[in-house]
KOLLUM-192531 format. One line per field, with one value per residue (C-alpha): residue number from 1; chain; x, y negated, z. Coordinates in pm, whole numbers, plus 50000, padded with zeros to 5 digits. Each point is the difference from the previous one (the first is absolute). Layout:
N
nr = (NUM:...)
kette = (A:...)
u = (X:...)
v = (Y:...)
w = (Z:...)
END
This chain:
450
nr = (1:2:3:4:5:6:7:8:9:10:11:12:13:14:15:16:17:18:19:20:21:22:23:24:25:26:27:28:29:30:31:32:33:34:35:36:37:38:39:40:41:42:43:44:45:46:47:48:49:50:51:52:53:54:55:56:57:58:59:60:61:62:63:64:65:66:67:68:69:70:71:72:73:74:75:76:77:78:79:80:81:82:83:84:85:86:87:88:89:90:91:92:93:94:95:96:97:98:99:100:101:102:103:104:105:106:107:108:109:110:111:112:113:114:115:116:117:118:119:120:121:122:123:124:125:126:127:128:129:130:131:132:133:134:135:136:137:138:139:140:141:142:143:144:145:146:147:148:149:150:151:152:153:154:155:156:157:158:159:160:161:162:163:164:165:166:167:168:169:170:171:172:173:174:175:176:177:178:179:180:181:182:183:184:185:186:187:188:189:190:191:192:193:194:195:196:197:198:199:200:201:202:203:204:205:206:207:208:209:210:211:212:213:214:215:216:217:218:219:220:221:222:223:224:225:226:227:228:229:230:231:232:233:234:235:236:237:238:239:240:241:242:243:244:245:246:247:248:249:250:251:252:253:254:255:256:257:258:259:260:261:262:263:264:265:266:267:268:269:270:271:272:273:274:275:276:277:278:279:280:281:282:283:284:285:286:287:288:289:290:291:292:293:294:295:296:297:298:299:300:301:302:303:304:305:306:307:308:309:310:311:312:313:314:315:316:317:318:319:320:321:322:323:324:325:326:327:328:329:330:331:332:333:334:335:336:337:338:339:340:341:342:343:344:345:346:347:348:349:350:351:352:353:354:355:356:357:358:359:360:361:362:363:364:365:366:367:368:369:370:371:372:373:374:375:376:377:378:379:380:381:382:383:384:385:386:387:388:389:390:391:392:393:394:395:396:397:398:399:400:401:402:403:404:405:406:407:408:409:410:411:412:413:414:415:416:417:418:419:420:421:422:423:424:425:426:427:428:429:430:431:432:433:434:435:436:437:438:439:440:441:442:443:444:445:446:447:448:449:450)
kette = (A:A:A:A:A:A:A:A:A:A:A:A:A:A:A:A:A:A:A:A:A:A:A:A:A:A:A:A:A:A:A:A:A:A:A:A:A:A:A:A:A:A:A:A:A:A:A:A:A:A:A:A:A:A:A:A:A:A:A:A:A:A:A:A:A:A:A:A:A:A:A:A:A:A:A:A:A:A:A:A:A:A:A:A:A:A:A:A:A:A:A:A:A:A:A:A:A:A:A:A:A:A:A:A:A:A:A:A:A:A:A:A:A:A:A:A:A:A:A:A:A:A:A:A:A:A:A:A:A:A:A:A:A:A:A:A:A:A:A:A:A:A:A:A:A:A:A:A:A:A:A:A:A:A:A:A:A:A:A:A:A:A:A:A:A:A:A:A:A:A:A:A:A:A:A:A:A:A:A:A:A:A:A:A:A:A:A:A:A:A:A:A:A:A:A:A:A:A:A:A:A:A:A:A:A:A:A:A:A:A:A:A:A:A:A:A:A:A:A:A:A:A:A:A:A:A:A:A:A:A:A:A:A:A:A:A:A:A:A:A:A:A:A:A:A:A:A:A:A:A:A:A:A:A:A:A:A:A:A:A:A:A:A:A:A:A:A:A:A:A:A:A:A:A:A:A:A:A:A:A:A:A:A:A:A:A:A:A:A:A:A:A:A:A:A:A:A:A:A:A:A:A:A:A:A:A:A:A:A:A:A:A:A:A:A:A:A:A:A:A:A:A:A:A:A:A:A:A:A:A:A:A:A:A:A:A:A:A:A:A:A:A:A:A:A:A:A:A:A:A:A:A:A:A:A:A:A:A:A:A:A:A:A:A:A:A:A:A:A:A:A:A:A:A:A:A:A:A:A:A:A:A:A:A:A:A:A:A:A:A:A:A:A:A:A:A:A:A:A:A:A:A:A:A:A:A:A:A:A:A:A:A:A:A:A:A:A:A:A:A:A:A:A:A:A:A:A:A:A:A:A:A:A:A:A:A:A:A:A:A:A:A:A:A:A:A:A:A:A:A)
u = (48253:49719:50158:49679:49837:49661:50046:50111:49700:49764:50160:49990:49637:49905:50181:49852:49647:50035:50152:49728:49730:50169:49997:49632:49931:50183:49798:49684:50090:50021:49680:49804:50122:49906:49654:49939:50114:49778:49712:50070:50003:49658:49874:50123:49836:49673:50006:50060:49701:49781:50125:49931:49648:49919:50124:49767:50028:49931:50291:50150:49707:50022:50160:50296:49790:49770:50288:50166:49676:49934:50357:49995:49670:50158:50332:49905:49890:50322:50240:50144:50114:50056:50187:49867:50147:49823:50129:49957:50330:49840:49819:50218:49687:50090:49793:50138:49825:49971:50251:50272:49977:50117:50308:50018:50065:50351:49999:50237:50011:49917:49871:49634:50051:50286:50109:50058:50060:49720:50080:49832:49874:50303:50027:49696:49897:49903:49777:49959:49686:49886:49640:49932:50232:50048:50284:49866:50275:49898:50241:49951:50228:50222:50109:49776:50177:50332:49859:49877:50334:50187:49783:50069:50374:49975:49792:50240:50302:49837:49910:50357:50138:49745:50081:50372:49952:49745:50206:50308:49809:49839:50330:50180:49734:50008:50380:50001:49755:50181:50344:49893:50142:50329:50011:49935:50286:50228:49910:50053:50327:50124:49917:50173:50361:50265:49824:49650:50023:49690:49752:49840:49804:49622:49873:49645:49787:49980:50247:50143:50343:50025:49916:50250:50264:49915:50034:50332:50133:49880:50183:50313:49965:49965:50332:50162:49872:50132:50341:50019:49903:50262:50268:49900:49986:50340:50154:49852:50080:50351:50069:49870:50194:50323:49979:50080:50307:50139:49966:50179:50284:50035:50007:50273:50206:49968:50090:50316:50095:49928:50182:50310:50289:49989:50245:49952:49888:49743:49871:49963:49812:49760:49938:49920:49772:49812:49959:49860:49769:49869:49948:49822:49781:49900:49912:49781:49818:49943:49868:49765:49871:49941:49821:49773:49940:49902:49770:49845:50088:50152:49763:50077:49940:49856:49971:49953:50345:50116:50287:50185:50013:50079:50291:50136:50098:50133:50211:50226:50094:50028:50219:50234:50026:50073:50253:50178:50079:50152:49696:49764:49631:49715:49635:49686:49630:49699:49633:49795:49749:49991:50047:49920:50305:50197:50292:50221:49988:50026:50308:50143:49933:50175:50302:50034:49986:50256:50232:49981:50070:50309:50141:49997:50083:50343:50225:49864:49678:49656:49697:49668:49679:49697:49642:49682:49645:49737:49643:50003:50317:50329:50295:50348:50316:50361:50251:50374:50276:50120:50023:49636:49868:49899:49631:49932:50168:49775:49730:50238:50150:49672:50021:50132:50372:50083:50320:50134:50305:50015:50141:49720:50198:49929:50037:50103:49978:49623:49729:49801:49682:49993:49804:49773:49912:49942:49761:49812:49965:49882:49765:49848:49924:49824:50273:50264:50377:50211:50347:50113:50321:50032:49920:50280:50286:50121:49840:49701:49677:49782:49651:49709:49647:49729)
v = (49915:49747:49655:49795:49942:49971:50336:50159:49858:50122:50345:50024:49885:50254:50283:49908:49976:50324:50195:49870:50106:50339:50053:49907:50246:50278:49928:49984:50335:50164:49838:50085:50360:50038:49851:50229:50304:49891:49988:50362:50091:49839:50199:50324:49906:49921:50337:50174:49816:50126:50356:49977:49868:50281:50269:49869:50027:50377:50089:50208:50245:50039:50293:49957:50020:49720:49780:50054:49923:49677:49874:50082:49821:49693:50007:50122:49659:49840:50254:49738:49782:50233:50326:50180:50289:50132:50280:50137:50076:50283:50193:49866:49924:49786:49774:49853:49743:50123:49744:50152:50332:50188:49781:49884:49639:49967:49962:49777:50118:49730:49755:49925:49738:50047:50012:50330:50150:50221:50245:49901:49673:49804:49770:49997:49828:50258:49961:50285:50002:50235:50111:50245:50288:49906:49808:49789:49882:49742:49872:49713:49942:49693:49984:49699:49820:50074:49853:49691:49956:50042:49728:49785:50043:49908:49691:49896:50043:49780:49742:50003:49929:49722:49867:49996:49809:49760:49934:49935:49738:49851:50010:49825:49730:49956:49989:49737:49794:50053:49927:49690:49771:50192:49941:49630:49993:50183:49772:49685:50129:50072:49646:49837:49921:49745:49756:50077:50028:49791:50265:50207:50324:49946:50117:50124:49897:50362:50075:50338:50155:49869:49642:50021:50118:49710:49750:50155:49977:49641:49912:50165:49803:49681:50073:50089:49681:49794:50171:49959:49635:49938:50169:49811:49672:50068:50083:49693:49765:50136:49970:49643:49904:50145:49803:49663:50099:50201:49697:49785:50251:50015:49621:49974:50271:49827:49666:50153:50133:49664:49791:50226:50046:50347:50279:50280:50236:49747:49937:50375:50037:49723:50153:50336:49819:49830:50331:50169:49705:50026:50374:49943:49731:50245:50266:49749:49912:50370:50057:49706:50149:50342:49842:49807:50308:50208:49720:49999:49632:50019:49910:50157:49819:50300:49966:50245:50054:50208:50203:50021:49621:49951:50244:49854:49684:50188:50248:49725:49881:50357:50111:49706:50067:50371:49951:49732:50278:50218:50229:50098:49911:50187:49904:50168:49928:50204:49917:49689:49805:49757:50032:49741:49906:49702:49963:49810:50271:50295:49835:49986:50375:50079:49785:50174:50343:49902:49854:50322:50209:49790:50062:50380:50038:50137:49805:50000:50150:49945:49842:50084:49798:50192:49880:50194:49863:50272:50042:49666:50075:49821:50214:49844:50187:49890:50283:49999:50259:49992:50301:49980:50058:50285:50089:49854:49670:49932:49868:49866:49738:49803:49938:49672:49954:50341:49959:50317:50030:50226:50276:49962:49794:49648:49701:49684:49772:49982:49894:50321:49803:50000:50323:49915:49679:50195:50234:49702:49828:50315:50070:49652:50093:50318:50222:50233:50037:50311:50139:50337:50148:49995:50321:50185:49781:49797:49670:49849:49887:49741:49970:49769:50030:49737)
w = (86803:49955:50027:49996:50340:49831:49827:50327:50186:49728:50005:50379:50003:49734:50178:50339:49858:49802:50292:50233:49754:49957:50376:50008:49718:50186:50314:49789:49842:50342:50124:49684:50003:50365:49939:49704:50198:50286:49750:49904:50368:50038:49698:50155:50331:49820:49822:50332:50148:49716:50046:50371:49936:49754:50235:50268:50373:49992:49771:50285:49973:49624:49831:49770:49684:50117:50098:49663:49819:50192:49953:49629:49952:50158:49819:49656:49873:50131:49852:49767:50288:50296:50056:50309:50195:50314:50219:50345:50170:50204:49728:49716:49807:49696:49782:49681:49787:49643:49872:50223:49815:50306:50061:50364:50088:50154:50376:50198:50362:50251:49736:49931:49730:49755:49635:49824:49659:49870:49723:49675:50149:50114:50298:50229:50318:50260:50304:50251:50218:50281:50004:50280:49930:49636:49842:49714:49767:49739:49732:49756:49696:50042:49635:49942:50283:49830:49677:50183:50175:49671:49848:50305:49949:49631:50076:50277:49771:49736:50264:50134:49653:49952:50347:49924:49675:50146:50314:49786:49802:50311:50189:49715:49991:50377:50005:49725:50200:50331:49853:49809:50275:49976:49624:50058:50248:49755:49709:50205:50141:49646:49889:50296:49917:50075:49766:50132:50375:50067:49888:50275:50024:50028:50340:50049:50295:50115:50278:49910:49942:49642:50094:50287:49751:49765:50285:50101:49644:49966:50321:49859:49673:50205:50167:49667:49836:50289:49977:49621:50021:50266:49790:49687:50188:50152:49661:49836:50289:50046:49628:49992:50312:49859:49677:50162:50210:49709:49773:50257:50037:49623:49971:50264:49829:49662:50162:50147:49655:49838:50261:50007:49994:50160:50034:49746:50275:50122:49650:49937:50329:49908:49658:50162:50246:49717:49815:50310:50063:49644:50048:50332:49844:49727:50257:50185:49678:49933:50353:49961:49676:50160:50297:49765:49787:50305:50116:49650:49977:49652:49721:49665:49674:49820:49626:49716:49845:49709:50158:49668:49964:50371:49991:49679:50186:50303:49804:49862:50348:50139:49707:50047:50374:49949:49719:50204:50251:49726:49974:49720:49994:49825:49977:49869:50009:49893:49987:49942:50203:50289:50377:50267:50209:50125:49761:50248:50266:49757:49851:50354:50040:49672:50091:50336:49836:49734:50269:50205:49689:49921:50349:49967:49629:49907:49758:49644:50134:49851:50165:49837:50029:49870:49986:49916:49985:49980:50126:50180:50199:49946:50106:50009:50094:50055:49978:50071:49958:50358:50234:50103:50353:50225:49990:50347:49904:49700:50234:50262:49765:50002:50374:50138:50057:49853:49798:49841:49781:49697:50222:50252:50251:50123:49772:50183:49695:49963:50241:49970:49926:49619:49953:50294:49819:49679:50181:50150:49663:49824:50291:49967:49638:50116:49856:50134:49975:50052:49932:49871:49870:49621:49816:49825:50122:50292:50081:50174:49839:50180:49855:50074:49871:49969)
END
C-alpha cells in the first residue's frame, strides 16, 4: 500500500494517462488497419478498371483466345502486385495470372471484398468484380500491412512506456505543487503546541477546499488557545487565591498551639492540620510552577557547565540523604566537556529522582546515579532496586497527580507532581526524560537527556 497521498496521486495520474493513451492507440490501430485495407480495395478496383478498359466494350464478341490475350497484356506488368483469376460460371473458362501458377484464389460465397489465405503467398486482400458474364477476382498481398501494423504496435508500446515514465514524473511534480498547502498545514500543526498556541496556518487568497480547511483548523486553534488560556488562568488564579486563606488558617492553628493549653487529642489534631496545610501549600507551589512552565513564563539561566564538576557538589548531598535512609549510594561519570543548563533547576530534577528512588528501594538497597557525556549529549540516569513498573506505567508516572506505589497501586503520601515537574524542567532545556525497567534485575531507571 502506498501511504503517501502525493505518490498515490502521481500513480493514479500516470495510470489514467497511460490507459487513456493505450485506448487511443487501440482505436488508432483499428482505424489505420481499416484505412490501409481500404487502400488495397481501391488498388484492386483500379486494376479491375484497367482490365475493363483493355477488354473494350466489344469483349462479348471476342473469342476466348482474344480475351485471354487482352487480359494478360493488361496484367502481366502488374504481376508483382496483383493476383488475378477470371472465370465464366457458364463455360467454366478460367484465366490465371502467371504468378498464380494455376492455383485459384479462394472464394467466399456471398462476399465481394474479403481476406483470404493464398498458398505460397500468404494473406491477401480479395476483391470480386462482375464484368458481363465474367467473374474477375483480384487479390493483393496484405503482408506489407501486417509489417506496418507490427511496427505501429512496437512504436505504440515504446510510447506507452515513455508515457508512463513521463506521467509519473509529471504527476509527482504536480502532486508536490498541489499538496504544498497541505504540507504547510501539516508543518504548522506540528509546531503548534501547548506553549505555542498563537501560531496559525497561513491561508491563501484563493477560495478552495484547502484554504477552507486551513480556516477551519485556525478556528479550531483559536478555540483551543482560548480554552488553554482559561485553564492556565484558572490554575494560576486559584493557586494565588488559595495562598492567603491557607496562610491565615496556618497562623490560627499555630496561635492555638502557642496559646494552649490544649488536650492531647486537640494538640494532635492541630499538628495533623499543620502538616496537611504544609503539604497543600507545597502542592499549590508545584501547580504554580507547572502553570508558568506551560505558559513559557519561566526564564532559565543557561550557562555552560562541566557536568563532572556540577555533579561533584550534588553527589555529597545525595549520598548523605540516601545513607540517612539506610541505603547505599553509587555514582559514576564518563566523558568530558560542557553542556548549557540551569544548575538550580537540574539540581531540583536530580533531587526529585533521588527522593522517588528512596521511596521504592528495599532495606539496604542501592541507588545508582550514572552520568555520561558523549557527542554533545548529557545523559543522566537514577536507578533503584525496587520492583519496577509495568510497561504501560513507565509513561504514566510522568502525568500529573499519578501516584503509584512499588506494587503499582496508589501512593497517598506524595502529590503526584514531582515527575511532571521534572518533565517540564527537562523540556524547558530542550531535552527529554523517560523511565524503563532496569536490565538484568528488578528496579526502575529514570533517565533524562540534554
